[in-house]
C-alpha positions as a Markdown table, in Angstrom:
| # | Residue | x | y | z |
|---|---|---|---|---|
| 1 | Ala | -25.8 | 39.4 | -92.0 |
| 2 | Phe | -26.6 | 40.1 | -88.3 |
| 3 | Gly | -26.4 | 37.4 | -85.6 |
| 4 | Thr | -27.8 | 37.2 | -82.1 |
| 5 | Gln | -24.4 | 36.8 | -80.5 |
| 6 | Thr | -21.6 | 39.1 | -79.8 |
| 7 | Tyr | -18.0 | 38.8 | -81.2 |
| 8 | Arg | -14.6 | 40.2 | -80.7 |
| 9 | Ala | -14.2 | 43.7 | -82.2 |
| 10 | Glu | -12.2 | 44.1 | -85.4 |
| 11 | Thr | -9.1 | 46.1 | -84.7 |
| 12 | Arg | -6.3 | 47.9 | -86.7 |
| 13 | His | -3.1 | 49.0 | -85.1 |
| 14 | Arg | -0.3 | 51.5 | -85.9 |
| 15 | Ile | 2.8 | 51.1 | -83.7 |
| 16 | Arg | 5.9 | 53.2 | -83.9 |
| 17 | Ile | 9.0 | 52.4 | -81.9 |
| 18 | Gly | 12.1 | 54.6 | -81.8 |
| 19 | Ala | 15.3 | 53.0 | -80.5 |
| 20 | Gly | 19.0 | 53.6 | -80.5 |
| 21 | Lys | 21.7 | 51.3 | -81.8 |
| 22 | Asp | 22.2 | 49.9 | -78.3 |
| 23 | Gly | 18.6 | 48.6 | -78.5 |
| 24 | Arg | 17.2 | 51.0 | -75.9 |
| 25 | Ile | 13.7 | 52.3 | -76.8 |
| 26 | Thr | 13.4 | 56.0 | -76.6 |
| 27 | Ala | 9.8 | 56.5 | -77.9 |
| 28 | Phe | 6.7 | 54.4 | -78.3 |
| 29 | Gly | 3.4 | 55.1 | -80.1 |
| 30 | His | 0.4 | 52.9 | -80.3 |
| 31 | Glu | -2.7 | 53.9 | -82.2 |
| 32 | Gly | -5.7 | 51.5 | -82.3 |
| 33 | Trp | -9.0 | 51.5 | -84.2 |
| 34 | Glu | -11.9 | 49.4 | -83.2 |
| 35 | Val | -15.1 | 48.6 | -85.1 |
| 36 | Thr | -18.4 | 48.9 | -83.2 |
| 37 | Ser | -22.1 | 49.2 | -84.2 |
| 38 | Arg | -23.8 | 52.4 | -85.2 |
| 39 | Pro | -25.6 | 53.0 | -81.9 |
| 40 | Asp | -23.2 | 51.6 | -79.3 |
| 41 | Pro | -19.9 | 53.2 | -78.4 |
| 42 | Tyr | -18.4 | 49.9 | -77.2 |
| 43 | Val | -14.7 | 50.0 | -76.8 |
| 44 | Val | -12.3 | 47.4 | -75.3 |
| 45 | Gly | -9.0 | 49.3 | -75.5 |
| 46 | Gly | -5.7 | 47.8 | -74.8 |
| 47 | Thr | -3.1 | 50.5 | -75.0 |
| 48 | Ser | -3.1 | 50.8 | -71.2 |
| 49 | Ala | -1.6 | 47.4 | -71.2 |
| 50 | Thr | 0.9 | 47.8 | -74.0 |
| 51 | Ala | 2.1 | 51.2 | -72.6 |
| 52 | Arg | 3.2 | 49.4 | -69.5 |
| 53 | Met | 5.0 | 46.4 | -71.1 |
| 54 | Tyr | 8.5 | 47.8 | -71.5 |
| 55 | Asn | 10.6 | 50.8 | -70.5 |
| 56 | Tyr | 9.9 | 53.1 | -73.5 |
| 57 | Gly | 11.0 | 56.6 | -72.5 |
| 58 | Ser | 8.3 | 58.7 | -74.2 |
| 59 | Val | 4.8 | 57.2 | -74.7 |
| 60 | Leu | 1.9 | 58.2 | -76.9 |
| 61 | Thr | -1.3 | 56.0 | -77.2 |
| 62 | His | -4.7 | 56.6 | -78.6 |
| 63 | Val | -7.8 | 54.4 | -79.4 |
| 64 | Ser | -10.5 | 55.4 | -81.9 |
| 65 | Leu | -13.9 | 53.9 | -82.5 |
| 66 | Val | -15.2 | 53.2 | -86.1 |
| 67 | His | -19.0 | 53.0 | -86.2 |
| 68 | Ala | -20.2 | 50.6 | -88.9 |
| 69 | Asp | -23.2 | 48.4 | -89.8 |
| 70 | Arg | -22.2 | 45.6 | -87.5 |
| 71 | Asn | -23.4 | 43.9 | -84.3 |
| 72 | Thr | -22.1 | 45.5 | -81.1 |
| 73 | Pro | -18.9 | 43.7 | -80.1 |
| 74 | Gly | -18.6 | 42.2 | -76.6 |
| 75 | Tyr | -16.3 | 40.4 | -74.3 |
| 76 | Met | -15.1 | 37.0 | -75.4 |
| 77 | Arg | -13.5 | 34.3 | -73.3 |
| 78 | Ser | -9.9 | 35.4 | -73.8 |
| 79 | Pro | -8.6 | 38.7 | -72.4 |
| 80 | Pro | -9.7 | 41.8 | -74.5 |
| 81 | Glu | -6.2 | 43.2 | -74.5 |
| 82 | Thr | -5.0 | 40.3 | -76.7 |
| 83 | Pro | -5.1 | 42.0 | -80.1 |
| 84 | Tyr | -3.2 | 45.0 | -78.8 |
| 85 | Val | -0.5 | 42.9 | -77.1 |
| 86 | Tyr | -0.2 | 40.7 | -80.2 |
| 87 | Ala | 0.4 | 43.8 | -82.3 |
| 88 | Leu | 3.0 | 45.1 | -79.9 |
| 89 | Glu | 5.0 | 41.9 | -79.8 |
| 90 | Asn | 5.0 | 41.7 | -83.6 |
| 91 | Ala | 6.4 | 45.3 | -83.7 |
| 92 | Met | 9.0 | 44.4 | -81.1 |
| 93 | Asp | 10.2 | 41.5 | -83.2 |
| 94 | Glu | 10.4 | 43.6 | -86.3 |
| 95 | Thr | 12.3 | 46.3 | -84.4 |
| 96 | Ala | 14.8 | 43.7 | -83.1 |
| 97 | Val | 15.3 | 42.5 | -86.7 |
| 98 | Ala | 15.9 | 46.0 | -87.9 |
| 99 | Leu | 18.5 | 46.5 | -85.2 |
| 100 | Gly | 20.2 | 43.1 | -85.9 |
| 101 | Met | 19.5 | 42.2 | -82.3 |
| 102 | Asp | 18.3 | 39.0 | -80.6 |
| 103 | Pro | 14.6 | 39.4 | -79.8 |
| 104 | Val | 15.1 | 38.1 | -76.2 |
| 105 | Glu | 18.0 | 40.4 | -75.6 |
| 106 | Phe | 16.0 | 43.3 | -77.0 |
| 107 | Arg | 13.3 | 42.7 | -74.5 |
| 108 | Arg | 15.9 | 42.3 | -71.7 |
| 109 | Ile | 17.4 | 45.7 | -72.5 |
| 110 | Asn | 14.0 | 47.4 | -72.2 |
| 111 | Glu | 12.8 | 45.5 | -69.1 |
| 112 | Pro | 11.5 | 48.2 | -66.7 |
| 113 | Asp | 12.6 | 48.2 | -63.0 |
| 114 | Lys | 9.3 | 49.9 | -62.0 |
| 115 | Glu | 5.8 | 50.4 | -63.5 |
| 116 | Pro | 6.6 | 52.6 | -66.5 |
| 117 | Ile | 3.6 | 54.9 | -66.4 |
| 118 | Gly | 2.9 | 55.5 | -62.7 |
| 119 | Gly | 6.4 | 54.7 | -61.4 |
| 120 | Lys | 5.2 | 52.4 | -58.7 |
| 121 | Pro | 7.4 | 49.4 | -57.7 |
| 122 | Phe | 6.4 | 46.0 | -58.9 |
| 123 | Ser | 5.1 | 43.6 | -56.2 |
| 124 | Ser | 6.8 | 40.9 | -58.3 |
| 125 | Arg | 8.1 | 40.6 | -61.9 |
| 126 | Ser | 10.0 | 37.5 | -63.0 |
| 127 | Leu | 9.7 | 38.0 | -66.8 |
| 128 | Ile | 13.4 | 38.0 | -67.6 |
| 129 | Lys | 14.0 | 35.0 | -65.3 |
| 130 | Cys | 11.2 | 33.2 | -67.2 |
| 131 | Tyr | 12.8 | 34.1 | -70.6 |
| 132 | Asp | 16.2 | 32.8 | -69.4 |
| 133 | Gln | 14.8 | 29.5 | -68.2 |
| 134 | Ala | 12.6 | 29.0 | -71.3 |
| 135 | Ala | 15.5 | 29.9 | -73.6 |
| 136 | Glu | 17.7 | 27.3 | -72.0 |
| 137 | Ala | 15.0 | 24.6 | -72.0 |
| 138 | Phe | 13.9 | 25.4 | -75.5 |
| 139 | Gly | 17.4 | 25.5 | -77.1 |
| 140 | Trp | 17.1 | 29.2 | -78.1 |
| 141 | Ala | 20.9 | 29.4 | -78.5 |
| 142 | Lys | 20.6 | 27.1 | -81.6 |
| 143 | Arg | 18.2 | 29.5 | -83.3 |
| 144 | Glu | 19.1 | 30.8 | -86.7 |
| 145 | Pro | 18.2 | 34.6 | -86.8 |
| 146 | Lys | 17.3 | 34.6 | -90.5 |
| 147 | Ala | 13.6 | 33.8 | -91.1 |
| 148 | Gly | 13.0 | 30.6 | -93.1 |
| 149 | Ser | 16.5 | 29.3 | -92.6 |
| 150 | Met | 15.7 | 26.5 | -90.1 |
| 151 | Arg | 14.5 | 23.2 | -91.5 |
| 152 | Asp | 13.6 | 19.7 | -90.3 |
| 153 | Arg | 13.6 | 17.7 | -93.5 |
| 154 | Asp | 10.7 | 19.1 | -95.5 |
| 155 | Trp | 9.4 | 21.3 | -92.7 |
| 156 | Leu | 10.3 | 24.9 | -92.1 |
| 157 | Val | 10.9 | 25.4 | -88.4 |
| 158 | Gly | 10.3 | 28.7 | -86.6 |
| 159 | Met | 11.4 | 29.8 | -83.1 |
| 160 | Gly | 10.1 | 32.9 | -81.5 |
| 161 | Cys | 9.3 | 34.6 | -78.3 |
| 162 | Ala | 6.5 | 36.9 | -77.0 |
| 163 | Thr | 5.4 | 38.6 | -73.8 |
| 164 | Ala | 1.8 | 39.0 | -72.6 |
| 165 | Ile | 0.4 | 41.2 | -70.0 |
| 166 | Tyr | -3.0 | 41.5 | -68.3 |
| 167 | Pro | -4.2 | 44.2 | -65.8 |
| 168 | Thr | -5.0 | 43.1 | -62.3 |
| 169 | Ala | -7.6 | 45.0 | -60.4 |
| 170 | Val | -6.9 | 45.0 | -56.6 |
| 171 | Ala | -9.6 | 45.9 | -54.2 |
| 172 | Pro | -10.3 | 45.3 | -50.4 |
| 173 | Cys | -11.7 | 41.9 | -49.7 |
| 174 | Ala | -12.4 | 39.5 | -46.9 |
| 175 | Ala | -12.8 | 35.8 | -46.3 |
| 176 | Arg | -14.0 | 33.6 | -43.5 |
| 177 | Val | -12.2 | 30.4 | -42.4 |
| 178 | Arg | -14.0 | 27.9 | -40.2 |
| 179 | Leu | -12.5 | 24.9 | -38.4 |
| 180 | Thr | -15.0 | 22.2 | -37.5 |
| 181 | Ala | -14.8 | 19.7 | -34.7 |
| 182 | Asp | -13.9 | 16.9 | -37.0 |
| 183 | Gly | -10.9 | 18.8 | -38.3 |
| 184 | Ala | -12.4 | 19.9 | -41.6 |
| 185 | Val | -11.8 | 23.4 | -42.9 |
| 186 | Arg | -14.4 | 25.6 | -44.6 |
| 187 | Ile | -13.4 | 28.6 | -46.7 |
| 188 | Gln | -16.1 | 31.2 | -47.4 |
| 189 | Cys | -15.6 | 34.2 | -49.7 |
| 190 | Gly | -17.5 | 36.2 | -52.3 |
| 191 | Ser | -15.6 | 34.9 | -55.3 |
| 192 | His | -17.0 | 32.8 | -58.1 |
| 193 | Glu | -15.7 | 30.2 | -60.6 |
| 194 | Ile | -15.3 | 31.6 | -64.1 |
| 195 | Gly | -13.3 | 28.6 | -65.4 |
| 196 | Thr | -9.8 | 29.4 | -64.0 |
| 197 | Gly | -9.9 | 26.9 | -61.1 |
| 198 | Val | -10.3 | 29.3 | -58.2 |
| 199 | Arg | -11.9 | 26.6 | -56.1 |
| 200 | Thr | -8.9 | 24.3 | -56.5 |
| 201 | Ile | -6.5 | 27.2 | -55.8 |
| 202 | Ala | -8.4 | 28.2 | -52.6 |
| 203 | Ala | -8.3 | 24.7 | -51.3 |
| 204 | Gln | -4.6 | 24.4 | -52.0 |
| 205 | Met | -3.9 | 27.7 | -50.3 |
| 206 | Ala | -5.9 | 26.7 | -47.2 |
| 207 | Ala | -4.2 | 23.3 | -47.1 |
| 208 | Glu | -0.7 | 24.8 | -47.3 |
| 209 | Arg | -1.3 | 27.5 | -44.7 |
| 210 | Leu | -3.2 | 25.4 | -42.2 |
| 211 | Gly | -1.3 | 22.2 | -42.7 |
| 212 | Val | -4.3 | 20.0 | -43.5 |
| 213 | Gly | -5.0 | 17.7 | -46.4 |
| 214 | Ile | -7.3 | 18.4 | -49.3 |
């Protein structure tokens, strides 16, 4: 059946991770397949994100399109890289289990000190600090490594961790700030609201920088 709306593309992934006994990753491969319609070569991709998640050493990625009798996929509300990052984090957990290593520690060991592909320095990266604070608040130290071993009466309890990444496009921009005679502040820019609260954030930034109320 064909509908009038778009949908997220079906994907299949093959991830290979090579690591030493010390937990350091030496090689990473991520192959992705996406289903699209017969006429449209629509591709989302996501290996550009997963290739930059950790310090891998050698990296090989590839995305293939599979044309089928389907509607052409399209963008959904959530980031298009989600299926790729989800596949990667599952593979990271499986590798940590195979190494007999704590999943958080495995990610800590492979945390990059610069952007893995281009080698540029990070403007900011607080992932490990975030993991440490979350682990302490969440009681990660009480986690039983064996799957299915934690129970709360009749309930099986699972504890896990995962990292997400999203590319940020940076481009030149400008904004205008106007102060009126009555003390009000007007911010003018070419942005738009897509549901992430940019109007609220802009007002908060202006209030903080200019020392005025909202």
